[in-house]
mmCIF file of the N, C-alpha and C atoms, coordinates in Angstrom:
data_MODEL
# 
_entry.id   MODEL 
# 
loop_
_atom_site.group_PDB 
_atom_site.id 
_atom_site.type_symbol 
_atom_site.label_atom_id 
_atom_site.label_alt_id 
_atom_site.label_comp_id 
_atom_site.label_asym_id 
_atom_site.label_entity_id 
_atom_site.label_seq_id 
_atom_site.pdbx_PDB_ins_code 
_atom_site.Cartn_x 
_atom_site.Cartn_y 
_atom_site.Cartn_z 
_atom_site.occupancy 
_atom_site.B_iso_or_equiv 
_atom_site.pdbx_formal_charge 
_atom_site.auth_seq_id 
_atom_site.auth_comp_id 
_atom_site.auth_asym_id 
_atom_site.auth_atom_id 
_atom_site.pdbx_PDB_model_num 
ATOM 1   N N  . MET A 1 1  ? 3.025   -11.722 16.695  1.00 0.00 ? 1  MET A N  1 
ATOM 2   C CA . MET A 1 1  ? 3.833   -11.031 15.720  1.00 0.00 ? 1  MET A CA 1 
ATOM 3   C C  . MET A 1 1  ? 4.817   -10.139 16.479  1.00 0.00 ? 1  MET A C  1 
ATOM 4   N N  . THR A 1 2  ? 6.069   -10.196 16.125  1.00 0.00 ? 2  THR A N  1 
ATOM 5   C CA . THR A 1 2  ? 7.054   -9.397  16.834  1.00 0.00 ? 2  THR A CA 1 
ATOM 6   C C  . THR A 1 2  ? 7.036   -7.960  16.335  1.00 0.00 ? 2  THR A C  1 
ATOM 7   N N  . ARG A 1 3  ? 7.658   -7.109  17.134  1.00 0.00 ? 3  ARG A N  1 
ATOM 8   C CA . ARG A 1 3  ? 7.684   -5.694  16.772  1.00 0.00 ? 3  ARG A CA 1 
ATOM 9   C C  . ARG A 1 3  ? 8.489   -5.438  15.506  1.00 0.00 ? 3  ARG A C  1 
ATOM 10  N N  . ALA A 1 4  ? 9.553   -6.205  15.295  1.00 0.00 ? 4  ALA A N  1 
ATOM 11  C CA . ALA A 1 4  ? 10.371  -6.001  14.098  1.00 0.00 ? 4  ALA A CA 1 
ATOM 12  C C  . ALA A 1 4  ? 9.576   -6.302  12.834  1.00 0.00 ? 4  ALA A C  1 
ATOM 13  N N  . ILE A 1 5  ? 8.796   -7.355  12.863  1.00 0.00 ? 5  ILE A N  1 
ATOM 14  C CA . ILE A 1 5  ? 7.963   -7.695  11.707  1.00 0.00 ? 5  ILE A CA 1 
ATOM 15  C C  . ILE A 1 5  ? 6.901   -6.620  11.494  1.00 0.00 ? 5  ILE A C  1 
ATOM 16  N N  . SER A 1 6  ? 6.341   -6.128  12.574  1.00 0.00 ? 6  SER A N  1 
ATOM 17  C CA . SER A 1 6  ? 5.330   -5.077  12.469  1.00 0.00 ? 6  SER A CA 1 
ATOM 18  C C  . SER A 1 6  ? 5.914   -3.815  11.850  1.00 0.00 ? 6  SER A C  1 
ATOM 19  N N  . PHE A 1 7  ? 7.096   -3.414  12.301  1.00 0.00 ? 7  PHE A N  1 
ATOM 20  C CA . PHE A 1 7  ? 7.742   -2.238  11.713  1.00 0.00 ? 7  PHE A CA 1 
ATOM 21  C C  . PHE A 1 7  ? 8.075   -2.466  10.240  1.00 0.00 ? 7  PHE A C  1 
ATOM 22  N N  . ALA A 1 8  ? 8.520   -3.671  9.902   1.00 0.00 ? 8  ALA A N  1 
ATOM 23  C CA . ALA A 1 8  ? 8.836   -3.982  8.508   1.00 0.00 ? 8  ALA A CA 1 
ATOM 24  C C  . ALA A 1 8  ? 7.575   -3.906  7.642   1.00 0.00 ? 8  ALA A C  1 
ATOM 25  N N  . LEU A 1 9  ? 6.448   -4.383  8.154   1.00 0.00 ? 9  LEU A N  1 
ATOM 26  C CA . LEU A 1 9  ? 5.195   -4.293  7.415   1.00 0.00 ? 9  LEU A CA 1 
ATOM 27  C C  . LEU A 1 9  ? 4.764   -2.846  7.211   1.00 0.00 ? 9  LEU A C  1 
ATOM 28  N N  . ILE A 1 10 ? 4.950   -2.026  8.222   1.00 0.00 ? 10 ILE A N  1 
ATOM 29  C CA . ILE A 1 10 ? 4.592   -0.619  8.095   1.00 0.00 ? 10 ILE A CA 1 
ATOM 30  C C  . ILE A 1 10 ? 5.471   0.063   7.048   1.00 0.00 ? 10 ILE A C  1 
ATOM 31  N N  . VAL A 1 11 ? 6.767   -0.172  7.112   1.00 0.00 ? 11 VAL A N  1 
ATOM 32  C CA . VAL A 1 11 ? 7.687   0.431   6.138   1.00 0.00 ? 11 VAL A CA 1 
ATOM 33  C C  . VAL A 1 11 ? 7.364   -0.071  4.734   1.00 0.00 ? 11 VAL A C  1 
ATOM 34  N N  . GLY A 1 12 ? 7.160   -1.366  4.592   1.00 0.00 ? 12 GLY A N  1 
ATOM 35  C CA . GLY A 1 12 ? 6.804   -1.921  3.284   1.00 0.00 ? 12 GLY A CA 1 
ATOM 36  C C  . GLY A 1 12 ? 5.489   -1.358  2.764   1.00 0.00 ? 12 GLY A C  1 
ATOM 37  N N  . GLY A 1 13 ? 4.530   -1.197  3.647   1.00 0.00 ? 13 GLY A N  1 
ATOM 38  C CA . GLY A 1 13 ? 3.244   -0.630  3.252   1.00 0.00 ? 13 GLY A CA 1 
ATOM 39  C C  . GLY A 1 13 ? 3.361   0.810   2.789   1.00 0.00 ? 13 GLY A C  1 
ATOM 40  N N  . VAL A 1 14 ? 4.173   1.589   3.485   1.00 0.00 ? 14 VAL A N  1 
ATOM 41  C CA . VAL A 1 14 ? 4.372   2.979   3.090   1.00 0.00 ? 14 VAL A CA 1 
ATOM 42  C C  . VAL A 1 14 ? 5.081   3.056   1.736   1.00 0.00 ? 14 VAL A C  1 
ATOM 43  N N  . VAL A 1 15 ? 6.042   2.174   1.513   1.00 0.00 ? 15 VAL A N  1 
ATOM 44  C CA . VAL A 1 15 ? 6.742   2.140   0.224   1.00 0.00 ? 15 VAL A CA 1 
ATOM 45  C C  . VAL A 1 15 ? 5.767   1.778   -0.891  1.00 0.00 ? 15 VAL A C  1 
ATOM 46  N N  . LEU A 1 16 ? 4.919   0.777   -0.659  1.00 0.00 ? 16 LEU A N  1 
ATOM 47  C CA . LEU A 1 16 ? 3.921   0.408   -1.666  1.00 0.00 ? 16 LEU A CA 1 
ATOM 48  C C  . LEU A 1 16 ? 2.947   1.555   -1.940  1.00 0.00 ? 16 LEU A C  1 
ATOM 49  N N  . LEU A 1 17 ? 2.539   2.254   -0.901  1.00 0.00 ? 17 LEU A N  1 
ATOM 50  C CA . LEU A 1 17 ? 1.649   3.400   -1.092  1.00 0.00 ? 17 LEU A CA 1 
ATOM 51  C C  . LEU A 1 17 ? 2.333   4.507   -1.893  1.00 0.00 ? 17 LEU A C  1 
ATOM 52  N N  . TYR A 1 18 ? 3.622   4.718   -1.647  1.00 0.00 ? 18 TYR A N  1 
ATOM 53  C CA . TYR A 1 18 ? 4.371   5.730   -2.401  1.00 0.00 ? 18 TYR A CA 1 
ATOM 54  C C  . TYR A 1 18 ? 4.394   5.370   -3.889  1.00 0.00 ? 18 TYR A C  1 
ATOM 55  N N  . PHE A 1 19 ? 4.772   4.120   -4.185  1.00 0.00 ? 19 PHE A N  1 
ATOM 56  C CA . PHE A 1 19 ? 4.837   3.708   -5.586  1.00 0.00 ? 19 PHE A CA 1 
ATOM 57  C C  . PHE A 1 19 ? 3.446   3.665   -6.222  1.00 0.00 ? 19 PHE A C  1 
ATOM 58  N N  . GLY A 1 20 ? 2.434   3.346   -5.457  1.00 0.00 ? 20 GLY A N  1 
ATOM 59  C CA . GLY A 1 20 ? 1.064   3.397   -5.962  1.00 0.00 ? 20 GLY A CA 1 
ATOM 60  C C  . GLY A 1 20 ? 0.646   4.814   -6.314  1.00 0.00 ? 20 GLY A C  1 
ATOM 61  N N  . GLY A 1 21 ? 1.051   5.774   -5.498  1.00 0.00 ? 21 GLY A N  1 
ATOM 62  C CA . GLY A 1 21 ? 0.771   7.180   -5.801  1.00 0.00 ? 21 GLY A CA 1 
ATOM 63  C C  . GLY A 1 21 ? 1.506   7.654   -7.037  1.00 0.00 ? 21 GLY A C  1 
ATOM 64  N N  . GLN A 1 22 ? 2.759   7.221   -7.171  1.00 0.00 ? 22 GLN A N  1 
ATOM 65  C CA . GLN A 1 22 ? 3.524   7.575   -8.368  1.00 0.00 ? 22 GLN A CA 1 
ATOM 66  C C  . GLN A 1 22 ? 2.888   6.958   -9.611  1.00 0.00 ? 22 GLN A C  1 
ATOM 67  N N  . SER A 1 23 ? 2.442   5.724   -9.498  1.00 0.00 ? 23 SER A N  1 
ATOM 68  C CA . SER A 1 23 ? 1.807   5.043   -10.621 1.00 0.00 ? 23 SER A CA 1 
ATOM 69  C C  . SER A 1 23 ? 0.465   5.689   -10.969 1.00 0.00 ? 23 SER A C  1 
ATOM 70  N N  . PHE A 1 24 ? -0.231  6.192   -9.962  1.00 0.00 ? 24 PHE A N  1 
ATOM 71  C CA . PHE A 1 24 ? -1.530  6.817   -10.192 1.00 0.00 ? 24 PHE A CA 1 
ATOM 72  C C  . PHE A 1 24 ? -1.405  8.066   -11.052 1.00 0.00 ? 24 PHE A C  1 
ATOM 73  N N  . HIS A 1 25 ? -0.276  8.758   -10.946 1.00 0.00 ? 25 HIS A N  1 
ATOM 74  C CA . HIS A 1 25 ? -0.065  9.995   -11.693 1.00 0.00 ? 25 HIS A CA 1 
ATOM 75  C C  . HIS A 1 25 ? 0.780   9.796   -12.945 1.00 0.00 ? 25 HIS A C  1 
ATOM 76  N N  . SER A 1 26 ? 0.940   8.566   -13.393 1.00 0.00 ? 26 SER A N  1 
ATOM 77  C CA . SER A 1 26 ? 1.756   8.299   -14.574 1.00 0.00 ? 26 SER A CA 1 
ATOM 78  C C  . SER A 1 26 ? 0.929   8.492   -15.851 1.00 0.00 ? 26 SER A C  1 
ATOM 79  N N  . PHE A 1 27 ? 1.640   8.628   -16.964 1.00 0.00 ? 27 PHE A N  1 
ATOM 80  C CA . PHE A 1 27 ? 0.988   8.836   -18.254 1.00 0.00 ? 27 PHE A CA 1 
ATOM 81  C C  . PHE A 1 27 ? 0.138   7.631   -18.652 1.00 0.00 ? 27 PHE A C  1 
ATOM 82  N N  . SER A 1 28 ? 0.664   6.430   -18.447 1.00 0.00 ? 28 SER A N  1 
ATOM 83  C CA . SER A 1 28 ? -0.089  5.232   -18.839 1.00 0.00 ? 28 SER A CA 1 
ATOM 84  C C  . SER A 1 28 ? -1.374  5.101   -18.022 1.00 0.00 ? 28 SER A C  1 
ATOM 85  N N  . ASN A 1 29 ? -1.332  5.511   -16.797 1.00 0.00 ? 29 ASN A N  1 
ATOM 86  C CA . ASN A 1 29 ? -2.531  5.463   -15.972 1.00 0.00 ? 29 ASN A CA 1 
ATOM 87  C C  . ASN A 1 29 ? -3.540  6.507   -16.436 1.00 0.00 ? 29 ASN A C  1 
ATOM 88  N N  . ASP A 1 30 ? -3.054  7.680   -16.856 1.00 0.00 ? 30 ASP A N  1 
ATOM 89  C CA . ASP A 1 30 ? -3.952  8.696   -17.403 1.00 0.00 ? 30 ASP A CA 1 
ATOM 90  C C  . ASP A 1 30 ? -4.654  8.190   -18.654 1.00 0.00 ? 30 ASP A C  1 
ATOM 91  N N  . VAL A 1 31 ? -3.917  7.504   -19.524 1.00 0.00 ? 31 VAL A N  1 
ATOM 92  C CA . VAL A 1 31 ? -4.511  6.940   -20.741 1.00 0.00 ? 31 VAL A CA 1 
ATOM 93  C C  . VAL A 1 31 ? -5.556  5.888   -20.371 1.00 0.00 ? 31 VAL A C  1 
ATOM 94  N N  . SER A 1 32 ? -5.251  5.050   -19.407 1.00 0.00 ? 32 SER A N  1 
ATOM 95  C CA . SER A 1 32 ? -6.196  4.025   -18.972 1.00 0.00 ? 32 SER A CA 1 
ATOM 96  C C  . SER A 1 32 ? -7.469  4.654   -18.420 1.00 0.00 ? 32 SER A C  1 
ATOM 97  N N  . ARG A 1 33 ? -7.312  5.726   -17.646 1.00 0.00 ? 33 ARG A N  1 
ATOM 98  C CA . ARG A 1 33 ? -8.493  6.379   -17.080 1.00 0.00 ? 33 ARG A CA 1 
ATOM 99  C C  . ARG A 1 33 ? -9.345  7.054   -18.144 1.00 0.00 ? 33 ARG A C  1 
ATOM 100 N N  . VAL A 1 34 ? -8.712  7.533   -19.224 1.00 0.00 ? 34 VAL A N  1 
ATOM 101 C CA . VAL A 1 34 ? -9.482  8.153   -20.304 1.00 0.00 ? 34 VAL A CA 1 
ATOM 102 C C  . VAL A 1 34 ? -10.390 7.120   -20.974 1.00 0.00 ? 34 VAL A C  1 
ATOM 103 N N  . PHE A 1 35 ? -9.845  5.926   -21.240 1.00 0.00 ? 35 PHE A N  1 
ATOM 104 C CA . PHE A 1 35 ? -10.608 4.928   -21.975 1.00 0.00 ? 35 PHE A CA 1 
ATOM 105 C C  . PHE A 1 35 ? -11.500 4.064   -21.090 1.00 0.00 ? 35 PHE A C  1 
ATOM 106 N N  . THR A 1 36 ? -11.066 3.745   -19.897 1.00 0.00 ? 36 THR A N  1 
ATOM 107 C CA . THR A 1 36 ? -11.848 2.842   -19.046 1.00 0.00 ? 36 THR A CA 1 
ATOM 108 C C  . THR A 1 36 ? -12.516 3.535   -17.867 1.00 0.00 ? 36 THR A C  1 
ATOM 109 N N  . GLY A 1 37 ? -12.021 4.704   -17.510 1.00 0.00 ? 37 GLY A N  1 
ATOM 110 C CA . GLY A 1 37 ? -12.572 5.406   -16.359 1.00 0.00 ? 37 GLY A CA 1 
ATOM 111 C C  . GLY A 1 37 ? -12.022 4.916   -15.034 1.00 0.00 ? 37 GLY A C  1 
ATOM 112 N N  . ALA A 1 38 ? -11.061 3.985   -15.091 1.00 0.00 ? 38 ALA A N  1 
ATOM 113 C CA . ALA A 1 38 ? -10.487 3.423   -13.870 1.00 0.00 ? 38 ALA A CA 1 
ATOM 114 C C  . ALA A 1 38 ? -8.966  3.367   -14.003 1.00 0.00 ? 38 ALA A C  1 
ATOM 115 N N  . PRO A 1 39 ? -8.259  3.432   -12.883 1.00 0.00 ? 39 PRO A N  1 
ATOM 116 C CA . PRO A 1 39 ? -6.799  3.292   -12.949 1.00 0.00 ? 39 PRO A CA 1 
ATOM 117 C C  . PRO A 1 39 ? -6.395  1.868   -13.334 1.00 0.00 ? 39 PRO A C  1 
ATOM 118 N N  . THR A 1 40 ? -5.137  1.685   -13.662 1.00 0.00 ? 40 THR A N  1 
ATOM 119 C CA . THR A 1 40 ? -4.653  0.366   -14.063 1.00 0.00 ? 40 THR A CA 1 
ATOM 120 C C  . THR A 1 40 ? -4.672  -0.598  -12.877 1.00 0.00 ? 40 THR A C  1 
ATOM 121 N N  . ASN A 1 41 ? -4.662  -1.890  -13.183 1.00 0.00 ? 41 ASN A N  1 
ATOM 122 C CA . ASN A 1 41 ? -4.648  -2.909  -12.132 1.00 0.00 ? 41 ASN A CA 1 
ATOM 123 C C  . ASN A 1 41 ? -3.403  -2.793  -11.268 1.00 0.00 ? 41 ASN A C  1 
ATOM 124 N N  . LYS A 1 42 ? -2.259  -2.471  -11.866 1.00 0.00 ? 42 LYS A N  1 
ATOM 125 C CA . LYS A 1 42 ? -1.021  -2.331  -11.114 1.00 0.00 ? 42 LYS A CA 1 
ATOM 126 C C  . LYS A 1 42 ? -1.174  -1.278  -10.023 1.00 0.00 ? 42 LYS A C  1 
ATOM 127 N N  . THR A 1 43 ? -1.771  -0.155  -10.378 1.00 0.00 ? 43 THR A N  1 
ATOM 128 C CA . THR A 1 43 ? -1.970  0.926   -9.412  1.00 0.00 ? 43 THR A CA 1 
ATOM 129 C C  . THR A 1 43 ? -2.879  0.480   -8.279  1.00 0.00 ? 43 THR A C  1 
ATOM 130 N N  . ILE A 1 44 ? -3.959  -0.184  -8.623  1.00 0.00 ? 44 ILE A N  1 
ATOM 131 C CA . ILE A 1 44 ? -4.897  -0.641  -7.604  1.00 0.00 ? 44 ILE A CA 1 
ATOM 132 C C  . ILE A 1 44 ? -4.229  -1.642  -6.666  1.00 0.00 ? 44 ILE A C  1 
ATOM 133 N N  . PHE A 1 45 ? -3.453  -2.583  -7.231  1.00 0.00 ? 45 PHE A N  1 
ATOM 134 C CA . PHE A 1 45 ? -2.779  -3.582  -6.397  1.00 0.00 ? 45 PHE A CA 1 
ATOM 135 C C  . PHE A 1 45 ? -1.731  -2.939  -5.492  1.00 0.00 ? 45 PHE A C  1 
ATOM 136 N N  . LEU A 1 46 ? -0.988  -1.953  -5.994  1.00 0.00 ? 46 LEU A N  1 
ATOM 137 C CA . LEU A 1 46 ? 0.016   -1.287  -5.165  1.00 0.00 ? 46 LEU A CA 1 
ATOM 138 C C  . LEU A 1 46 ? -0.638  -0.550  -3.996  1.00 0.00 ? 46 LEU A C  1 
ATOM 139 N N  . ILE A 1 47 ? -1.692  0.175   -4.268  1.00 0.00 ? 47 ILE A N  1 
ATOM 140 C CA . ILE A 1 47 ? -2.354  0.939   -3.206  1.00 0.00 ? 47 ILE A CA 1 
ATOM 141 C C  . ILE A 1 47 ? -3.042  0.004   -2.214  1.00 0.00 ? 47 ILE A C  1 
ATOM 142 N N  . ALA A 1 48 ? -3.740  -1.005  -2.709  1.00 0.00 ? 48 ALA A N  1 
ATOM 143 C CA . ALA A 1 48 ? -4.423  -1.946  -1.813  1.00 0.00 ? 48 ALA A CA 1 
ATOM 144 C C  . ALA A 1 48 ? -3.412  -2.725  -0.978  1.00 0.00 ? 48 ALA A C  1 
ATOM 145 N N  . GLY A 1 49 ? -2.329  -3.166  -1.591  1.00 0.00 ? 49 GLY A N  1 
ATOM 146 C CA . GLY A 1 49 ? -1.288  -3.876  -0.846  1.00 0.00 ? 49 GLY A CA 1 
ATOM 147 C C  . GLY A 1 49 ? -0.647  -3.007  0.214   1.00 0.00 ? 49 GLY A C  1 
ATOM 148 N N  . GLY A 1 50 ? -0.437  -1.732  -0.116  1.00 0.00 ? 50 GLY A N  1 
ATOM 149 C CA . GLY A 1 50 ? 0.126   -0.802  0.860   1.00 0.00 ? 50 GLY A CA 1 
ATOM 150 C C  . GLY A 1 50 ? -0.782  -0.586  2.047   1.00 0.00 ? 50 GLY A C  1 
ATOM 151 N N  . VAL A 1 51 ? -2.065  -0.467  1.777   1.00 0.00 ? 51 VAL A N  1 
ATOM 152 C CA . VAL A 1 51 ? -3.026  -0.277  2.871   1.00 0.00 ? 51 VAL A CA 1 
ATOM 153 C C  . VAL A 1 51 ? -3.078  -1.512  3.758   1.00 0.00 ? 51 VAL A C  1 
ATOM 154 N N  . VAL A 1 52 ? -3.144  -2.688  3.141   1.00 0.00 ? 52 VAL A N  1 
ATOM 155 C CA . VAL A 1 52 ? -3.228  -3.937  3.916   1.00 0.00 ? 52 VAL A CA 1 
ATOM 156 C C  . VAL A 1 52 ? -1.967  -4.143  4.748   1.00 0.00 ? 52 VAL A C  1 
ATOM 157 N N  . ALA A 1 53 ? -0.788  -3.927  4.148   1.00 0.00 ? 53 ALA A N  1 
ATOM 158 C CA . ALA A 1 53 ? 0.472   -4.123  4.880   1.00 0.00 ? 53 ALA A CA 1 
ATOM 159 C C  . ALA A 1 53 ? 0.596   -3.125  6.031   1.00 0.00 ? 53 ALA A C  1 
ATOM 160 N N  . THR A 1 54 ? 0.228   -1.882  5.788   1.00 0.00 ? 54 THR A N  1 
ATOM 161 C CA . THR A 1 54 ? 0.314   -0.874  6.848   1.00 0.00 ? 54 THR A CA 1 
ATOM 162 C C  . THR A 1 54 ? -0.644  -1.196  7.988   1.00 0.00 ? 54 THR A C  1 
ATOM 163 N N  . LEU A 1 55 ? -1.860  -1.579  7.663   1.00 0.00 ? 55 LEU A N  1 
ATOM 164 C CA . LEU A 1 55 ? -2.827  -1.934  8.710   1.00 0.00 ? 55 LEU A CA 1 
ATOM 165 C C  . LEU A 1 55 ? -2.389  -3.174  9.483   1.00 0.00 ? 55 LEU A C  1 
ATOM 166 N N  . ALA A 1 56 ? -1.812  -4.161  8.784   1.00 0.00 ? 56 ALA A N  1 
ATOM 167 C CA . ALA A 1 56 ? -1.321  -5.354  9.476   1.00 0.00 ? 56 ALA A CA 1 
ATOM 168 C C  . ALA A 1 56 ? -0.181  -4.992  10.420  1.00 0.00 ? 56 ALA A C  1 
ATOM 169 N N  . GLY A 1 57 ? 0.702   -4.117  9.991   1.00 0.00 ? 57 GLY A N  1 
ATOM 170 C CA . GLY A 1 57 ? 1.801   -3.686  10.848  1.00 0.00 ? 57 GLY A CA 1 
ATOM 171 C C  . GLY A 1 57 ? 1.318   -2.917  12.060  1.00 0.00 ? 57 GLY A C  1 
ATOM 172 N N  . LEU A 1 58 ? 0.377   -2.023  11.859  1.00 0.00 ? 58 LEU A N  1 
ATOM 173 C CA . LEU A 1 58 ? -0.174  -1.265  12.986  1.00 0.00 ? 58 LEU A CA 1 
ATOM 174 C C  . LEU A 1 58 ? -0.913  -2.181  13.955  1.00 0.00 ? 58 LEU A C  1 
ATOM 175 N N  . THR A 1 59 ? -1.654  -3.133  13.430  1.00 0.00 ? 59 THR A N  1 
ATOM 176 C CA . THR A 1 59 ? -2.354  -4.092  14.288  1.00 0.00 ? 59 THR A CA 1 
ATOM 177 C C  . THR A 1 59 ? -1.355  -4.917  15.090  1.00 0.00 ? 59 THR A C  1 
ATOM 178 N N  . GLY A 1 60 ? -0.276  -5.328  14.441  1.00 0.00 ? 60 GLY A N  1 
ATOM 179 C CA . GLY A 1 60 ? 0.766   -6.090  15.154  1.00 0.00 ? 60 GLY A CA 1 
ATOM 180 C C  . GLY A 1 60 ? 1.400   -5.282  16.268  1.00 0.00 ? 60 GLY A C  1 
ATOM 181 N N  . LEU A 1 61 ? 1.616   -3.995  16.036  1.00 0.00 ? 61 LEU A N  1 
ATOM 182 C CA . LEU A 1 61 ? 2.188   -3.148  17.100  1.00 0.00 ? 61 LEU A CA 1 
ATOM 183 C C  . LEU A 1 61 ? 1.214   -2.992  18.265  1.00 0.00 ? 61 LEU A C  1 
ATOM 184 N N  . ILE A 1 62 ? -0.056  -2.824  17.951  1.00 0.00 ? 62 ILE A N  1 
ATOM 185 C CA . ILE A 1 62 ? -1.046  -2.652  19.022  1.00 0.00 ? 62 ILE A CA 1 
ATOM 186 C C  . ILE A 1 62 ? -1.167  -3.941  19.845  1.00 0.00 ? 62 ILE A C  1 
ATOM 187 N N  . VAL A 1 63 ? -1.223  -5.073  19.165  1.00 0.00 ? 63 VAL A N  1 
ATOM 188 C CA . VAL A 1 63 ? -1.361  -6.360  19.864  1.00 0.00 ? 63 VAL A CA 1 
ATOM 189 C C  . VAL A 1 63 ? -0.128  -6.654  20.710  1.00 0.00 ? 63 VAL A C  1 
ATOM 190 N N  . SER A 1 64 ? 1.071   -6.414  20.160  1.00 0.00 ? 64 SER A N  1 
ATOM 191 C CA . SER A 1 64 ? 2.297   -6.708  20.924  1.00 0.00 ? 64 SER A CA 1 
ATOM 192 C C  . SER A 1 64 ? 2.490   -5.708  22.051  1.00 0.00 ? 64 SER A C  1 
ATOM 193 N N  . GLY A 1 65 ? 1.894   -4.527  21.939  1.00 0.00 ? 65 GLY A N  1 
ATOM 194 C CA . GLY A 1 65 ? 2.003   -3.537  23.002  1.00 0.00 ? 65 GLY A CA 1 
ATOM 195 C C  . GLY A 1 65 ? 1.141   -3.866  24.209  1.00 0.00 ? 65 GLY A C  1 
ATOM 196 N N  . ARG A 1 66 ? 0.100   -4.631  24.030  1.00 0.00 ? 66 ARG A N  1 
ATOM 197 C CA . ARG A 1 66 ? -0.814  -4.981  25.120  1.00 0.00 ? 66 ARG A CA 1 
ATOM 198 C C  . ARG A 1 66 ? -0.278  -6.111  25.987  1.00 0.00 ? 66 ARG A C  1 
ATOM 199 N N  . ARG A 1 67 ? 0.725   -6.825  25.510  1.00 0.00 ? 67 ARG A N  1 
ATOM 200 C CA . ARG A 1 67 ? 1.228   -7.976  26.281  1.00 0.00 ? 67 ARG A CA 1 
ATOM 201 C C  . ARG A 1 67 ? 2.070   -7.542  27.402  1.00 0.00 ? 67 ARG A C  1 
# 
């Protein structure tokens, strides 16, 4: 994995985490948590996708740095 792709994954992951945080504090998510006790699927997917993309980018940087 090249460094450019790794940086792009990190940036994309941070953006997804930002939007996941915004979604977590939205009114519709508050309503969902009142009735179901859990955040909406959209929020979970945004946060999980952000974590996975960020970790993949960091792993790519570490691997490409060892070469």
